[in-house]
Backbone as ProteinMPNN parsed JSONL, in Angstrom:
{"seq_chain_A": "XXXXXXXXXXXXXXXXXXXXXXXXXXXXXXXXXXXXXXXXXXXXXXXXXXXXXXXXXXXXXXXXXXXXXXXXXXXXXXXXXXXXXXXXXXXXXXXXXXXXXXXXXXXXXX", "coords_chain_A": {"N_chain_A": [[-5.237, -13.147, 8.985], [-4.862, -16.112, 6.151], [-2.55, -18.417, 5.735], [-1.782, -17.898, 3.342], [-2.106, -15.488, 3.143], [-0.219, -12.045, 2.303], [0.433, -8.634, 3.741], [-0.291, -5.186, 3.789], [1.188, -2.157, 4.354], [-0.308, 0.82, 5.284], [1.86, 3.162, 4.873], [2.761, 2.142, 2.127], [0.763, 1.908, 0.872], [-0.246, 4.312, -0.04], [2.131, 5.505, -1.188], [2.318, 3.47, -3.242], [-0.62, 3.819, -4.219], [0.644, 6.927, -5.195], [1.934, 5.998, -7.214], [0.435, 4.294, -9.03], [-1.101, 6.602, -10.234], [-0.747, 7.659, -12.861], [-0.579, 5.44, -14.202], [-2.818, 3.034, -16.549], [-6.369, 3.224, -15.401], [-7.344, 0.115, -13.493], [-4.509, -0.858, -12.918], [-1.454, -2.64, -10.64], [0.099, -2.787, -8.794], [2.74, -5.256, -8.631], [4.615, -7.816, -7.264], [8.032, -10.152, -6.733], [8.871, -12.919, -6.446], [12.947, -13.437, -6.854], [15.249, -16.525, -7.405], [18.416, -15.407, -6.945], [20.883, -12.328, -5.614], [22.407, -10.684, -2.598], [21.819, -12.369, -0.727], [20.609, -14.982, -1.78], [17.811, -15.132, -2.949], [16.036, -12.113, -4.279], [13.086, -9.466, -3.679], [11.437, -8.055, -6.757], [9.703, -5.572, -8.183], [6.996, -4.818, -9.587], [5.023, -2.425, -11.778], [2.095, -3.761, -12.728], [-0.45, -4.775, -14.977], [-1.807, -6.742, -15.643], [-3.813, -8.71, -13.58], [-3.07, -12.19, -12.91], [-4.767, -15.569, -12.774], [-4.28, -16.883, -10.534], [-2.597, -15.179, -8.675], [-2.024, -14.196, -5.902], [-4.335, -11.202, -4.063], [-3.479, -8.997, -2.159], [-5.775, -5.831, -1.517], [-5.5, -2.471, 0.236], [-6.37, 0.605, 1.204], [-8.09, 1.555, -1.745], [-5.632, 0.172, -3.734], [-4.225, -2.772, -5.302], [-2.325, -4.687, -4.112], [0.163, -7.463, -5.671], [1.039, -11.053, -5.816], [2.76, -13.186, -7.161], [1.679, -17.475, -7.322], [3.248, -18.542, -6.776], [5.673, -17.06, -5.662], [4.142, -15.882, -3.334], [4.421, -18.652, -2.018], [6.835, -18.119, -0.994], [6.583, -15.375, 0.684], [4.737, -15.833, 3.388], [2.879, -14.104, 5.432], [4.699, -12.276, 5.193], [5.123, -8.252, 5.789], [4.284, -5.638, 3.322], [6.126, -2.692, 3.04], [6.534, 1.382, 3.51], [9.516, 3.517, 2.997], [11.059, 6.438, 3.858], [13.641, 7.955, 4.405], [17.18, 8.063, 6.082], [18.73, 6.912, 3.617], [17.519, 6.138, 1.272], [14.327, 6.279, -0.315], [12.333, 3.277, -0.484], [10.322, 0.816, -1.255], [9.693, -1.987, 1.148], [9.922, -5.058, 1.672], [8.982, -6.526, 4.588], [9.471, -9.52, 6.5], [8.916, -12.861, 8.14], [9.292, -15.077, 7.538], [12.051, -15.093, 6.71], [15.552, -15.567, 7.314], [18.283, -13.986, 7.176], [18.856, -11.067, 5.942], [19.707, -8.471, 3.762], [22.311, -5.955, 3.468], [20.837, -4.35, 1.501], [18.178, -3.926, 1.185], [16.28, -5.28, -0.278], [17.329, -8.162, -0.449], [16.977, -11.938, 0.793], [17.036, -14.348, 2.883], [15.835, -17.729, 3.382]], "CA_chain_A": [[-4.716, -13.491, 7.468], [-4.843, -16.92, 5.669], [-1.525, -18.601, 5.521], [-0.849, -17.686, 1.882], [-1.527, -14.107, 2.635], [0.811, -11.158, 3.807], [0.027, -7.565, 4.043], [0.369, -3.62, 2.765], [0.779, -0.92, 5.386], [-0.879, 2.233, 5.009], [3.005, 3.81, 3.816], [2.76, 1.046, 1.635], [-0.43, 1.991, -0.299], [-0.747, 5.526, -0.096], [3.013, 5.646, -2.624], [1.053, 3.083, -4.334], [-1.402, 4.59, -5.08], [0.845, 7.782, -6.122], [3.025, 5.435, -8.653], [-0.82, 4.163, -9.779], [-2.454, 7.591, -10.608], [-0.202, 7.639, -13.494], [-1.177, 4.4, -14.601], [-4.492, 2.995, -16.639], [-6.777, 1.354, -14.503], [-6.939, -1.586, -13.259], [-2.882, -1.295, -12.959], [-1.65, -3.176, -9.834], [2.182, -3.437, -7.577], [3.623, -7.149, -8.646], [5.411, -8.86, -6.398], [7.52, -11.794, -7.938], [10.823, -13.548, -5.188], [13.326, -14.316, -7.833], [16.505, -16.592, -7.012], [19.795, -14.228, -6.75], [21.213, -10.923, -4.341], [23.373, -10.763, -1.875], [21.547, -14.014, -0.017], [20.02, -15.996, -2.248], [16.578, -14.845, -3.328], [15.467, -10.749, -4.192], [12.088, -9.314, -4.242], [11.01, -7.527, -7.754], [8.709, -4.891, -7.715], [6.854, -4.247, -11.366], [2.928, -1.895, -12.552], [1.389, -4.65, -13.417], [-1.953, -4.502, -15.87], [-2.896, -7.926, -15.851], [-3.664, -10.079, -12.77], [-3.04, -13.731, -12.933], [-5.906, -16.114, -11.989], [-3.37, -17.682, -9.125], [-2.126, -14.53, -8.054], [-2.943, -13.444, -4.336], [-3.694, -10.129, -4.225], [-4.157, -7.377, -1.692], [-6.518, -4.51, -1.409], [-5.464, -1.993, 0.817], [-7.057, 2.167, 1.314], [-8.155, 1.468, -3.228], [-5.001, 0.005, -4.096], [-4.075, -3.512, -5.409], [-1.001, -5.525, -4.716], [-0.515, -9.109, -6.447], [2.183, -11.722, -5.803], [2.689, -14.797, -8.057], [1.451, -17.825, -6.478], [5.09, -19.666, -6.51], [6.264, -16.272, -5.229], [3.522, -16.229, -2.214], [5.519, -19.592, -1.215], [8.14, -17.25, 0.309], [6.288, -13.997, 1.507], [4.031, -15.778, 3.605], [3.097, -13.31, 6.503], [5.198, -10.475, 5.024], [4.357, -7.047, 5.569], [4.839, -4.951, 2.62], [5.65, -0.655, 3.68], [7.488, 1.894, 2.78], [10.19, 3.779, 3.559], [11.35, 7.083, 3.553], [14.515, 7.682, 5.304], [18.401, 8.441, 5.205], [18.653, 5.822, 3.285], [16.274, 6.58, 0.206], [12.757, 5.77, 0.014], [11.911, 2.278, -0.872], [9.393, -0.439, -0.385], [10.755, -2.87, 1.811], [9.545, -6.355, 2.824], [9.182, -7.198, 6.369], [9.164, -10.971, 5.91], [8.317, -13.58, 9.069], [10.324, -16.325, 7.326], [13.551, -14.541, 6.115], [16.267, -15.897, 8.393], [18.573, -13.594, 7.282], [19.059, -9.957, 4.524], [21.078, -7.936, 3.329], [21.664, -4.084, 3.868], [20.445, -3.354, 0.172], [16.943, -4.4, 1.7], [15.029, -6.684, -1.436], [17.794, -9.741, -0.867], [16.947, -12.317, 1.847], [17.379, -15.708, 2.862], [15.39, -18.62, 3.989]], "C_chain_A": [[-4.591, -15.397, 7.588], [-3.347, -16.879, 5.722], [-0.874, -18.327, 4.181], [-0.789, -16.267, 1.297], [-0.321, -12.754, 2.93], [-0.354, -9.936, 3.559], [0.455, -6.01, 4.046], [-0.37, -2.863, 3.829], [0.621, 0.017, 4.382], [0.301, 3.056, 3.927], [3.235, 3.633, 2.763], [1.569, 1.987, 0.259], [-0.535, 3.071, -0.459], [0.667, 5.957, -1.008], [2.287, 4.915, -3.652], [0.493, 3.692, -5.259], [-1.155, 6.222, -5.662], [1.118, 7.437, -7.477], [1.325, 5.214, -9.54], [-1.929, 5.288, -10.537], [-1.839, 7.875, -12.028], [-0.5, 6.255, -15.006], [-2.643, 4.191, -15.804], [-4.732, 2.287, -15.727], [-7.513, 0.283, -14.628], [-5.472, -2.375, -12.332], [-2.843, -2.216, -11.063], [0.084, -2.949, -9.442], [1.78, -4.929, -7.617], [4.559, -7.213, -8.051], [6.253, -9.518, -6.497], [9.341, -11.329, -6.254], [11.388, -14.409, -6.896], [14.506, -14.844, -6.851], [17.548, -15.183, -7.368], [19.145, -13.404, -5.796], [21.802, -11.873, -4.033], [22.994, -12.486, -1.202], [21.35, -14.12, -0.389], [18.99, -15.679, -3.294], [16.509, -13.385, -3.42], [14.191, -9.834, -4.192], [11.88, -8.318, -5.867], [9.686, -7.165, -7.596], [8.307, -4.523, -8.776], [5.711, -3.334, -11.023], [2.65, -3.289, -13.255], [-0.555, -4.441, -13.893], [-2.799, -5.574, -15.871], [-2.765, -8.3, -14.631], [-4.222, -11.281, -12.706], [-4.211, -14.199, -12.067], [-5.814, -16.801, -10.561], [-2.621, -16.788, -8.594], [-2.922, -14.635, -6.542], [-3.138, -12.099, -4.519], [-4.753, -9.577, -2.984], [-4.836, -6.412, -1.969], [-5.894, -3.936, -0.288], [-5.72, -0.001, 0.326], [-7.243, 2.341, -0.426], [-6.974, 0.859, -4.171], [-5.287, -1.291, -4.093], [-2.713, -3.563, -5.594], [-0.778, -6.765, -4.618], [0.841, -9.324, -5.837], [1.678, -13.398, -5.963], [1.701, -15.464, -7.09], [2.239, -19.003, -5.956], [5.56, -18.421, -5.37], [5.301, -15.724, -3.522], [4.229, -16.922, -1.396], [6.635, -18.92, -0.134], [7.986, -15.968, 0.817], [5.13, -14.411, 2.505], [3.526, -14.836, 5.285], [4.033, -12.231, 7.076], [4.553, -9.137, 5.355], [5.047, -6.372, 4.816], [5.047, -3.172, 2.542], [6.947, -0.375, 2.455], [8.155, 2.641, 3.246], [11.024, 5.057, 3.614], [12.119, 8.46, 4.705], [16.463, 8.272, 4.805], [19.262, 8.106, 3.449], [18.43, 5.99, 1.44], [14.718, 6.598, 1.001], [13.189, 4.347, -0.849], [11.151, 1.346, -0.558], [10.589, -1.757, -0.189], [9.354, -4.206, 2.389], [9.753, -6.97, 4.201], [8.606, -8.511, 6.023], [9.743, -12.04, 7.585], [9.703, -14.337, 8.443], [11.644, -15.749, 6.73], [14.748, -15.251, 6.973], [17.903, -15.053, 8.627], [18.655, -12.127, 5.79], [20.252, -9.153, 5.064], [21.245, -6.694, 3.257], [20.955, -3.304, 2.903], [18.74, -3.359, 0.538], [16.593, -5.317, 1.233], [16.103, -8.142, -0.99], [17.518, -10.204, 0.772], [17.241, -13.356, 1.413], [16.287, -16.616, 3.724], [15.775, -19.911, 4.441]], "O_chain_A": [[-4.336, -15.989, 8.637], [-2.744, -15.806, 5.753], [0.322, -18.491, 3.942], [-0.275, -15.763, 0.298], [0.352, -12.788, 3.96], [-1.546, -10.089, 3.296], [1.618, -5.733, 4.335], [-1.548, -2.778, 4.176], [1.059, 0.135, 3.237], [0.078, 3.458, 2.785], [3.81, 4.493, 2.095], [1.771, 2.454, -0.862], [-1.225, 3.149, -1.475], [0.388, 6.92, -1.721], [1.759, 5.406, -4.65], [0.731, 4.019, -6.422], [-2.015, 6.843, -6.288], [0.831, 8.034, -8.515], [1.066, 5.89, -10.536], [-3.0, 5.095, -11.113], [-2.679, 8.561, -12.61], [-0.562, 6.307, -16.235], [-3.442, 5.122, -15.903], [-4.149, 1.334, -15.209], [-8.109, -0.278, -15.547], [-5.269, -3.394, -11.671], [-3.86, -2.382, -10.389], [1.03, -3.071, -10.22], [0.94, -5.58, -6.995], [5.519, -6.522, -8.391], [5.592, -10.548, -6.367], [10.06, -10.501, -5.694], [10.886, -15.244, -7.649], [14.87, -14.213, -5.858], [17.236, -14.173, -7.998], [18.018, -13.366, -5.302], [21.955, -13.031, -4.423], [23.727, -13.475, -1.227], [21.207, -12.935, -0.691], [19.251, -15.933, -4.47], [17.051, -12.992, -2.387], [14.379, -9.143, -5.192], [12.852, -7.572, -5.752], [8.757, -7.837, -7.146], [9.1, -3.758, -9.324], [5.349, -3.445, -9.852], [3.123, -3.641, -14.335], [-1.519, -4.074, -13.221], [-4.022, -5.585, -16.016], [-1.591, -8.326, -14.262], [-5.409, -11.551, -12.521], [-4.632, -13.644, -11.051], [-6.687, -17.142, -9.764], [-1.751, -17.288, -7.881], [-4.047, -15.035, -6.242], [-2.227, -11.543, -5.132], [-5.972, -9.615, -2.813], [-4.418, -5.91, -3.012], [-5.568, -4.829, 0.494], [-5.278, 0.501, -0.707], [-6.572, 3.303, -0.801], [-7.187, 0.964, -5.379], [-6.207, -1.655, -3.36], [-1.999, -3.041, -6.45], [-1.301, -7.397, -3.7], [1.621, -8.455, -5.446], [0.933, -14.235, -5.453], [1.019, -14.834, -6.283], [2.051, -19.93, -5.168], [5.806, -18.804, -4.226], [5.988, -15.199, -2.645], [4.701, -16.475, -0.351], [7.038, -19.162, 1.004], [8.929, -15.369, 1.333], [4.341, -13.48, 2.668], [4.126, -15.249, 6.277], [4.245, -11.654, 8.143], [3.347, -9.032, 5.133], [6.237, -6.204, 5.082], [4.18, -2.466, 2.027], [7.627, -0.897, 1.572], [7.68, 2.885, 4.355], [12.154, 4.681, 3.304], [11.625, 9.357, 5.388], [16.88, 8.684, 3.723], [19.946, 8.72, 2.63], [19.335, 5.915, 0.609], [14.238, 6.789, 2.118], [14.113, 4.29, -1.661], [11.279, 0.937, 0.596], [11.568, -2.225, -0.771], [8.372, -4.174, 3.131], [10.6, -7.747, 4.641], [7.547, -8.675, 5.418], [10.879, -11.875, 8.031], [10.862, -14.169, 8.824], [12.193, -16.648, 6.093], [13.919, -15.705, 7.762], [18.614, -15.201, 9.62], [18.453, -12.525, 4.642], [21.096, -9.096, 5.959], [20.223, -6.089, 2.931], [20.532, -2.157, 3.047], [18.119, -2.518, -0.112], [16.459, -6.337, 1.908], [15.588, -9.232, -1.239], [17.669, -9.466, 1.746], [17.587, -13.658, 0.271], [15.907, -16.127, 4.788], [14.988, -20.597, 5.093]]}, "name": "protein", "num_of_chains": 1, "seq": "XXXXXXXXXXXXXXXXXXXXXXXXXXXXXXXXXXXXXXXXXXXXXXXXXXXXXXXXXXXXXXXXXXXXXXXXXXXXXXXXXXXXXXXXXXXXXXXXXXXXXXXXXXXXXX"}
């Protein structure tokens, strides 16, 4: 994995495949890092239909996940996962750059 990449777990790829099944061909899960949230930054998840030229794209099991060129600076080495537990279903980003996080699972600080 290069310094600008991230990974996608098998569970996340399965769930993304389910979500994209009703979307137009070529759709991807887009992840962004935004200022705000309980801990300073928060992850945004969206379905995208266009991959920007500077997006970092990772493919796994037939699905693609794209992170914009600014957000990848906050996600180097991260793994995108999907969990289904007592707290509910959600995508989680296991980010080695995060120094702390919030109980919501989508907010972190560096």
